[in-house]
C-alpha positions as CSV (number, residue, x, y, z in Angstrom):
1,M,8.4,-79.0,47.1
2,K,9.1,-82.3,47.9
3,V,12.1,-84.1,46.2
4,V,12.1,-88.1,46.4
5,L,15.4,-90.0,46.2
6,L,15.1,-93.6,45.5
7,A,17.9,-94.9,47.2
8,G,16.6,-99.1,48.0
9,G,18.3,-101.0,45.8
10,F,20.7,-103.9,45.8
11,G,23.1,-102.0,43.5
12,T,24.5,-105.8,42.6
13,R,27.2,-104.1,39.4
14,L,28.9,-102.1,42.8
15,S,29.2,-105.7,44.6
16,E,32.7,-105.0,46.0
17,Y,31.4,-102.3,48.3
18,T,27.5,-102.6,48.5
19,K,28.1,-105.9,50.1
20,T,29.2,-103.5,53.1
21,V,27.0,-100.4,52.9
22,P,23.8,-99.7,49.9
23,K,25.2,-98.1,47.1
24,P,23.7,-94.7,47.5
25,M,26.4,-94.5,51.2
26,I,29.0,-95.4,48.8
27,S,32.0,-92.7,49.8
28,V,32.9,-90.2,47.0
29,G,35.4,-87.2,47.7
30,G,34.9,-88.1,51.2
31,E,30.9,-88.2,51.3
32,P,28.1,-90.2,50.3
33,I,27.0,-89.8,46.6
34,L,23.4,-89.5,48.5
35,L,25.0,-86.0,50.6
36,H,26.4,-84.6,47.3
37,I,23.0,-85.4,45.5
38,M,20.6,-83.6,48.5
39,K,23.0,-80.9,48.9
40,H,22.7,-80.3,45.2
41,Y,18.8,-79.9,45.5
42,A,19.1,-78.0,48.2
43,K,21.3,-75.5,46.4
44,Y,18.6,-74.4,44.0
45,G,15.9,-74.0,47.4
46,F,15.0,-77.9,47.8
47,K,15.2,-79.3,50.8
48,D,11.7,-81.6,51.3
49,F,13.6,-84.9,51.2
50,Y,11.9,-88.5,51.1
51,I,14.0,-90.8,50.6
52,A,12.7,-94.8,49.6
53,L,14.8,-96.8,51.3
54,G,15.3,-100.4,51.1
55,Y,18.3,-102.9,50.9
56,K,20.7,-101.9,54.1
57,G,18.6,-98.9,54.8
58,K,19.4,-99.1,58.2
59,M,22.9,-97.5,57.8
60,I,21.2,-93.8,56.2
61,K,19.3,-94.1,59.0
62,K,22.1,-94.6,61.3
63,F,24.0,-91.7,59.5
64,F,20.7,-88.8,59.2
65,K,20.9,-89.5,62.8
66,K,24.2,-88.9,63.0
67,K,24.7,-85.9,61.6
68,K,21.9,-83.0,61.9
69,F,20.9,-80.3,58.6
70,K,18.2,-78.0,58.3
71,W,16.9,-80.2,55.8
72,N,13.1,-81.7,55.9
73,I,14.1,-86.0,55.8
74,N,11.8,-88.2,55.3
75,L,13.0,-91.9,56.3
76,I,10.9,-94.6,54.4
77,E,11.2,-97.9,54.5
78,T,10.0,-99.0,50.6
79,G,10.8,-103.1,51.4
80,K,13.8,-104.7,50.5
81,N,12.7,-106.3,47.1
82,T,10.9,-103.6,46.1
83,M,11.4,-102.6,42.1
84,T,12.1,-98.2,41.2
85,G,7.9,-98.3,40.4
86,G,7.1,-99.3,43.7
87,R,9.2,-97.7,45.7
88,L,7.4,-94.5,44.2
89,K,4.2,-95.9,44.4
90,R,4.6,-96.5,48.0
91,L,5.4,-92.9,48.4
92,K,1.8,-92.1,47.5
93,K,0.7,-90.7,50.9
94,Y,3.7,-88.5,51.5
95,L,3.3,-87.2,48.6
96,G,-0.2,-85.5,48.1
97,N,-1.5,-83.9,45.5
98,E,1.4,-81.6,44.4
99,T,3.9,-81.9,42.2
100,F,7.2,-83.5,43.5
101,M,11.0,-83.6,41.9
102,M,12.3,-87.2,42.4
103,T,16.4,-89.2,41.5
104,Y,17.8,-91.4,42.1
105,G,20.6,-92.1,44.8
106,D,23.1,-92.7,42.6
107,G,23.8,-89.5,39.7
108,L,25.3,-86.6,39.9
109,S,25.0,-84.0,38.1
110,N,25.3,-80.2,37.7
111,V,21.7,-79.8,36.1
112,N,20.1,-76.2,36.9
113,L,17.0,-77.0,38.9
114,K,15.1,-74.2,39.0
115,K,15.3,-74.2,34.4
116,L,14.0,-77.9,34.6
117,L,11.3,-77.1,36.6
118,K,9.9,-74.4,34.8
119,F,10.5,-76.1,31.5
120,H,8.3,-78.8,33.6
121,K,5.5,-76.3,34.5
122,K,5.6,-74.4,30.9
123,N,5.3,-77.5,28.9
124,K,2.5,-79.0,31.9
125,K,3.5,-82.7,31.1
126,L,3.1,-85.4,33.5
127,V,6.6,-86.4,33.7
128,T,9.7,-84.5,32.9
129,L,12.9,-86.3,32.8
130,T,16.1,-85.3,32.3
131,A,17.7,-85.9,29.4
132,V,21.7,-86.6,28.8
133,R,24.3,-87.9,26.5
134,P,26.9,-90.4,28.3
135,P,29.9,-89.9,28.4
136,A,31.4,-91.7,25.3
137,R,33.7,-94.9,26.7
138,F,35.6,-95.4,23.2
139,G,36.1,-93.8,19.9
140,A,35.0,-95.4,16.9
141,L,36.7,-97.1,14.3
142,K,35.0,-98.2,10.5
143,L,37.4,-100.3,8.5
144,I,37.3,-101.7,5.5
145,G,39.0,-105.0,5.2
146,Q,42.7,-104.6,6.7
147,H,42.4,-100.4,6.3
148,V,40.9,-97.9,9.5
149,G,38.4,-96.2,6.8
150,Y,37.3,-93.7,9.7
151,F,38.8,-93.1,12.9
152,K,37.1,-90.6,15.6
153,E,38.5,-90.3,19.2
154,K,35.6,-90.2,22.2
155,S,33.2,-87.9,21.7
156,K,29.9,-87.5,23.7
157,L,27.9,-86.1,20.4
158,D,28.3,-89.7,19.1
159,E,26.2,-90.8,21.7
160,G,22.5,-90.5,21.7
161,W,20.0,-89.0,25.0
162,I,19.8,-91.4,27.6
163,N,17.3,-90.6,30.6
164,G,19.6,-89.0,33.2
165,G,17.3,-89.1,36.0
166,F,16.1,-85.8,37.6
167,F,12.8,-85.6,36.9
168,V,9.7,-83.7,37.4
169,M,6.4,-85.4,37.9
170,E,2.9,-84.7,38.6
171,P,1.0,-87.4,41.4
172,K,-1.6,-88.0,38.8
173,F,1.3,-90.5,37.4
174,L,1.7,-92.7,40.3
175,K,-1.7,-94.3,38.4
176,F,0.6,-95.2,35.7
177,I,2.4,-98.1,38.3
178,K,0.9,-101.4,38.9
179,N,3.2,-103.0,42.1
180,D,6.1,-103.3,44.0
181,K,7.2,-105.3,41.1
182,T,6.6,-102.4,38.4
183,Y,10.2,-101.0,37.4
184,L,9.8,-97.1,36.7
185,E,11.9,-97.5,33.3
186,R,9.4,-99.7,31.4
187,E,5.5,-100.0,31.3
188,P,4.9,-96.6,33.4
189,L,7.4,-94.5,31.4
190,E,6.7,-95.9,28.4
191,D,2.9,-95.9,29.1
192,V,2.9,-91.8,29.6
193,S,5.3,-91.2,26.7
194,K,2.7,-93.5,24.7
195,K,-0.3,-90.8,25.4
196,K,2.4,-87.4,24.9
197,Q,2.8,-87.1,28.9
198,L,6.8,-87.1,28.7
199,T,8.7,-84.5,28.0
200,A,12.3,-84.1,28.1
201,F,15.1,-81.4,29.5
202,R,18.2,-81.1,27.7
203,H,21.0,-81.4,29.7
204,E,24.2,-81.0,28.4
205,G,26.1,-79.8,31.0
206,F,28.0,-82.5,33.5
207,W,26.4,-86.1,34.4
208,Q,28.0,-89.5,35.5
209,C,26.2,-92.3,37.0
210,M,28.0,-94.6,39.1
211,D,27.1,-97.4,37.9
212,T,30.6,-99.4,38.4
213,K,34.0,-99.4,40.2
214,R,35.2,-97.3,37.2
215,D,32.2,-94.9,37.1
216,K,32.8,-94.8,41.6
217,D,36.6,-94.4,40.7
218,L,36.4,-91.0,38.1
219,L,33.6,-89.2,40.3
220,N,36.1,-89.2,43.2
221,K,38.8,-87.6,40.5
222,I,36.0,-85.0,39.4
223,I,35.2,-84.1,42.6
224,N,38.5,-83.7,44.1
225,S,39.3,-82.1,41.1
226,K,36.7,-79.3,42.1
227,K,37.0,-78.4,38.8
228,I,32.8,-78.8,38.3
229,K,30.3,-77.3,40.6
230,F,28.0,-79.2,41.9
């Protein structure tokens, strides 16, 4: 099964790093985050990768030329200013008429990809996304005048479900993407949701994106502790 990795964004919220390297090549635990993601897919037997390049894509190409992997790795230029939906649309000719997997190049999870695929096939919808609960950053307070009427230490159970990436998609979904300027997370996913063609696979385990330096430092700590197996 083909695995699409979106690896072309500017990573502006991590500009202290992305001025020199593309976001997917930022190192966490001694390796680019992109490589950690690919190893997770490979662990479940998914080794046919299609990487959508954009900003500083040459650095990703250089990395994979230097290292040899027993995977099928296709590095495809999808335009520097192309949005997430547009990048996926540009891969249409490589994806054919088969179900494929897709994720972003900046998030790690220990989601069971075999169970995710099984869930997708069972539900027979155009798109399945992995729903996660983000780690809560703050505790909750309720103030009554100057008194604290409610205090609760941070708990991710207080947070709502969000899109954690790690999709399974049918090729017909690409029809919902107009052009390079289309954000995957706006009209395309909203439209299939309205048509009841979007399902959510709930993942209660580990998930962490890398949007900020704080996230990067946290991922470094988690990977180096070896407490979580991806």
